[in-house]
C-alpha positions in Angstrom: 96.3 138.1 173.1 96.9 139.3 169.6 98.1 137.1 167.0 101.4 139.2 167.0 101.6 138.4 171.3 101.2 134.7 170.2 104.2 135.2 167.5 106.4 137.0 170.3 105.8 134.5 173.2 106.9 131.8 170.3 109.6 133.3 169.0 110.9 134.1 173.0 110.5 130.3 173.9 112.7 129.4 170.5 115.3 132.2 171.2 115.3 130.9 175.2 115.6 127.2 174.2 117.7 127.6 171.3 121.1 125.8 172.8 118.9 123.0 173.7 118.2 122.7 170.0 121.6 123.1 168.5 122.6 120.3 171.0 119.5 117.8 169.8 120.9 119.2 165.9 124.5 118.0 166.6 123.6 114.7 168.2 121.2 113.6 165.1 124.3 114.6 162.8 126.8 112.3 164.8 124.6 109.2 164.3 125.1 108.1 160.7 122.6 107.5 158.8 123.7 106.5 155.2 121.9 105.5 152.0 123.3 103.8 150.9 123.2 101.1 152.6 120.0 102.7 154.2 120.0 101.0 157.8 118.7 103.8 159.4 116.9 101.9 162.5 119.3 103.1 164.8 118.8 106.7 163.9 115.1 106.7 164.1 115.1 105.1 167.4 117.8 107.7 168.7 115.4 110.4 166.9 112.2 109.2 168.6 114.2 109.0 172.1 115.5 112.8 172.2 111.5 113.7 170.9 110.3 112.2 173.5 112.6 113.3 176.3 110.8 116.6 175.0 107.3 115.1 175.7 106.2 114.4 172.4 104.4 111.1 172.1 106.1 109.4 169.0 104.5 106.5 166.8 107.2 103.7 165.3 106.2 102.8 161.6 108.3 99.6 160.8 108.0 99.1 156.9 107.9 95.5 155.9 111.5 94.1 155.0 110.3 92.9 151.9 109.2 96.4 150.8 112.7 97.9 152.3 114.7 95.2 150.6 113.3 95.9 147.1 114.1 99.8 147.7 117.5 98.5 148.0 117.9 99.5 151.9 118.1 97.7 155.1 115.7 99.2 157.3 112.7 102.2 157.5 111.2 103.0 160.3 109.1 106.2 160.1 108.1 108.3 163.0 104.9 110.2 163.8 103.8 112.6 166.2 100.6 114.4 166.5 99.4 117.2 168.7 95.6 118.1 168.8 95.1 121.6 169.7 91.3 121.9 168.5 89.0 121.3 166.0 90.6 122.8 163.1 93.2 122.0 159.9 96.0 119.5 160.1 99.2 120.6 159.4 101.8 117.9 159.0 105.7 118.9 158.5 108.1 116.4 157.1 112.0 115.5 157.2 113.9 113.1 156.2 116.9 111.4 158.3 118.7 109.8 156.1 121.5 111.0 154.1 123.9 110.3 151.1 127.5 109.0 152.0 129.8 112.0 153.0 132.4 111.0 150.5 136.0 112.7 150.0 137.3 116.0 151.2 135.9 116.9 154.5 137.8 119.3 156.5 136.0 118.2 159.8 134.8 115.4 160.6 131.6 114.2 158.7 129.8 112.9 161.9 132.0 115.6 164.0 128.6 118.7 164.2 131.3 120.8 164.4 130.7 124.2 165.6 132.6 127.0 163.2 132.1 130.4 162.4 128.2 129.9 163.5 127.9 127.3 161.1 126.8 123.7 161.9 129.2 121.1 159.6 128.4 117.6 159.2 126.2 115.4 157.0 122.4 115.9 157.0 123.1 119.2 159.4 121.8 121.1 155.8 119.5 118.0 154.4 118.0 117.6 156.5 118.7 116.7 159.9 118.2 120.2 160.6 114.9 120.4 160.1 114.2 117.6 163.0 114.8 120.2 164.9 113.2 123.5 163.3 110.1 121.7 163.5 110.5 119.8 166.7 110.9 123.3 168.5 108.4 125.1 166.4 105.9 122.7 168.1 107.3 122.9 171.4 106.6 126.6 171.0 103.0 126.1 170.3 102.8 123.8 173.6 103.9 125.5 175.6 101.6 129.1 174.6 98.8 126.2 174.9 99.6 125.3 178.5 100.1 129.0 179.4 96.4 129.3 178.5 96.2 130.2 175.0 93.6 128.7 172.2 95.0 127.5 168.8 92.2 125.6 166.6 93.8 122.5 164.5 96.6 119.7 165.0 100.2 119.4 164.1 101.7 116.3 163.0 105.1 115.8 163.1 106.5 112.7 159.7 110.2 111.6 160.4 110.9 109.3 157.7 114.4 107.6 156.2 114.0 107.1 152.7 114.0 110.3 150.8 117.8 109.7 149.2 115.9 106.3 147.3 112.6 108.3 146.0 110.8 108.8 148.8 107.9 105.7 148.7 108.5 104.1 151.8 108.7 107.8 153.4 105.6 110.0 153.0 104.0 107.6 150.2 104.1 105.3 152.8 102.6 106.8 155.1 100.1 108.3 152.6 99.2 104.8 151.6 98.7 103.3 154.4 96.1 106.3 155.6 98.4 107.2 158.7 98.0 110.9 157.8 95.8 112.9 155.9 96.6 116.3 157.0 95.1 119.9 155.7 98.5 121.5 154.9 102.0 120.3 154.6 105.6 121.9 155.0 108.2 119.5 153.9 112.2 120.4 154.4 114.0 122.6 152.3 117.7 123.5 152.7 117.8 127.2 151.8 115.8 130.2 153.5 113.4 130.4 150.2 110.1 128.9 149.8 110.0 126.3 147.6 107.2 125.7 145.7 107.7 123.7 142.5 111.1 121.1 141.9 112.0 118.8 139.1 111.2 115.6 138.3 113.5 112.1 138.3 113.7 109.5 136.0 115.9 106.7 136.4 116.7 104.1 133.1 118.8 101.1 133.0 120.1 100.2 129.9 121.8 97.0 129.1 123.3 96.9 125.9 124.5 93.3 124.4 126.4 92.2 122.0 128.1 88.6 121.4 131.4 87.8 122.9 134.7 86.8 121.2 138.2 85.9 121.1 140.6 89.4 121.0 142.3 87.5 118.5 139.3 87.2 116.2 137.3 90.5 116.9 135.4 89.8 113.4 132.9 86.8 115.1 131.9 88.8 117.9 129.3 91.8 118.4 131.0 94.6 120.3 128.8 96.0 122.8 131.5 98.4 124.0 131.5 99.7 120.6 128.2 99.8 120.1 127.7 101.7 124.0 130.3 104.4 122.0 127.2 104.9 119.0 124.6 105.3 121.4 126.7 107.7 123.8 126.4 109.9 121.4 123.2 109.7 120.4 122.3 110.7 124.1 124.6 113.2 124.5 123.2 114.7 121.5 119.5 114.4 122.7 121.3 115.8 126.2 122.4 119.0 124.3 118.6 119.7 122.9 117.0 119.7 126.2 118.7 123.4 126.6 116.1 124.3 124.2 113.3 123.9 126.2 113.3 126.7 129.5 111.0 126.3 132.6 108.8 129.1 133.3 109.6 128.6 136.9 112.5 130.8 139.0 115.4 128.8 139.9 114.6 126.6 137.5 116.1 126.0 134.1 116.2 123.0 131.5 116.0 119.2 132.1 119.1 117.4 132.3 120.8 114.0 131.4 123.8 112.6 132.7 124.8 109.1 132.4 126.2 108.6 135.6 127.1 105.0 135.5 129.0 102.5 133.0 130.2 98.9 133.5 130.7 96.0 130.9 132.9 93.2 129.5 134.6 90.3 130.4 138.5 90.8 130.2 140.8 92.4 128.1 141.3 90.3 125.7 137.7 89.0 124.7 135.4 91.3 122.7 132.6 92.7 125.5 129.4 91.2 125.4 127.3 93.3 127.7 127.4 97.0 128.7 124.8 98.6 131.1 124.9 102.2 131.9 122.2 104.2 134.0 120.5 107.8 133.1 119.7 110.4 135.3 116.7 112.7 133.6 115.3 115.3 135.2 112.1 116.8 134.4 111.2 120.4 134.8 107.2 121.0 135.6 106.1 121.7 132.5 107.1 118.4 131.2 105.1 115.5 130.8 106.9 112.2 132.7 105.5 110.1 130.8 106.5 111.5 127.8 109.8 112.2 128.5 110.5 108.3 129.1 108.6 107.6 126.1 111.0 110.0 124.2 113.9 108.5 126.0 113.6 105.0 125.2 112.8 106.2 121.5 116.1 107.7 121.6 117.6 104.3 123.1 115.9 102.1 120.2 116.7 104.2 117.2 119.6 103.9 117.6 120.3 100.0 118.6 118.1 99.1 115.9 120.8 100.5 113.5 123.5 98.3 115.1 123.7 94.7 113.5 123.4 92.0 116.2 123.2 94.4 119.2 120.1 94.7 121.3 118.9 96.4 124.3 116.9 96.0 127.4 115.6 98.8 129.1 114.6 99.1 132.8 113.1 101.8 134.7 114.8 102.2 138.1 112.6 105.3 139.3 110.2 107.9 138.5 109.6 110.6 140.5 107.4 112.8 139.1 108.1 116.9 139.2 106.6 118.9 142.5 104.3 121.5 140.1 102.9 124.9 141.7 99.2 124.7 142.2 96.3 127.1 142.7 95.9 125.4 146.0 99.3 126.0 147.5 99.7 129.5 146.3 97.8 131.3 149.3 99.7 128.5 151.2 103.6 129.6 149.7 102.3 133.1 150.1 101.4 133.2 154.0 105.1 131.3 154.3 107.0 133.8 152.4 105.3 136.7 154.5 106.2 135.0 157.8 109.5 134.3 156.8 110.4 137.9 155.5 109.1 139.1 159.0 111.4 137.0 160.5 114.8 136.6 158.6 114.5 140.4 157.9 114.6 140.3 154.1 112.5 139.0 151.5 111.8 135.1 151.1 110.4 134.7 148.0 109.0 131.6 146.0 111.5 129.6 144.2 111.8 126.4 142.1 114.9 124.1 142.6 115.9 121.4 140.2 116.7 118.4 142.6 113.7 116.7 143.5 112.5 115.8 147.4 109.2 114.3 149.5 107.5 117.1 149.0 106.3 116.0 145.8 104.4 112.7 147.6 101.9 115.3 149.6 101.5 117.2 146.5 100.5 114.5 144.1 97.7 113.8 146.8 96.0 116.8 146.4 97.5 118.8 150.0 98.7 122.1 149.2 102.4 122.1 150.2 105.1 124.4 150.2 109.1 123.1 151.5 110.4 125.2 154.1 113.1 124.8 156.6 116.8 125.7 158.0 119.3 127.1 155.8 121.5 130.1 153.7 120.7 131.5 150.4 120.7 128.5 148.5 121.9 125.0 148.2 125.3 125.3 147.6 126.1 127.8 150.4 124.8 124.8 152.1 126.8 122.2 150.9 124.1 119.9 150.0 125.5 116.5 149.4 128.9 118.1 149.1 131.6 118.0 151.6 131.8 119.9 154.3 128.2 119.8 154.4 126.6 123.2 157.0 124.0 124.7 158.4 123.9 128.7 159.7 122.9 128.7 163.3 121.1 131.9 163.2 119.0 130.9 160.5 118.2 127.9 162.2 117.0 130.0 164.6 115.2 132.2 162.3 113.5 129.4 160.4 112.2 127.8 163.4 110.1 131.1 164.4 108.9 131.5 161.1 107.5 128.2 161.2 106.0 128.5 164.7 104.3 131.6 163.6 102.8 130.0 159.8 101.7 127.4 162.4 99.7 130.0 164.4 99.0 131.9 161.3 96.6 128.8 160.4 95.7 128.2 163.8 94.5 131.2 165.7 
């Protein structure tokens, strides 16, 4: 058999079992795994059971509870499947089962997995429970080829993890740190049918502005932390506006962004506020150096606060996720993924960057050639990722599964 014969056979198997794949996705969507609160053990057990019913041997790796609590979660169980076909490269495929809470504005039950006009709706349908099935059924197709006598070289691993929404350190980061896996290539979950080769990093800072409380009848005896925060916000937003001058060379990524996403403070209506806390999200384009970004943002805060008598500020880093950057090692891999996806999709599939951050960066940081590809429409907005009515187009779920299987075959024939 030629490599094309293998591809045709694999895609035939995927088509034949597609209704089964959709039912599995529906079951995964119907089991809540919101993070926060990050108690995803039940979903991990459901996924493991569904995968075992497909004939896979599933390893369950429970992360120490102390680490889980420190990350602000309640439980993390990472699932690993390993299939060895013969000597050759190891290709890992990673998707995450934790999801953001559904929020308001849905026109359907966020856990209903309703199918409407060729789309399956539900929280996690696109990001990234769909790719649990994309990767599992692509691997099943390869197993069936082997059972029919095909000779393939290499191994395939599935890494299904549960802390991407809080940074991924206890998912792929933990798997690599514990030396549970050392793949030669990684395909990480995506949310569009393009091949993602770069994404932004992210810095989260908490700033606690401190003044001195006083009775509202004598505000002159206190130091108003809310007033000080107003001055600080003006400086922060001026800094944000200057970020538009920095433009990324990566298609799909524009400029750095900064958002003040949370503010809390004050004691009571009749008291001068003594503290205000605010949390900042600063996205880091691939061309920036993360440590320098943190230094400059801290400088904006410290310089502003230093000019306010009686006011101090504490700054705490909550998260620093490095950008996923294009690398020479991943370029050839990305080209292969684009070629196979274009052939299956019937339209050009190109390498792009995205402005958010994902688990893919953790594999890339370890020096592993990494691309992001999976089920999804043309872009994240069409999928309603992290928004009401999140959805995945079922035809593209099937095509993405074939594209992944074909890419594996190219690497393993």
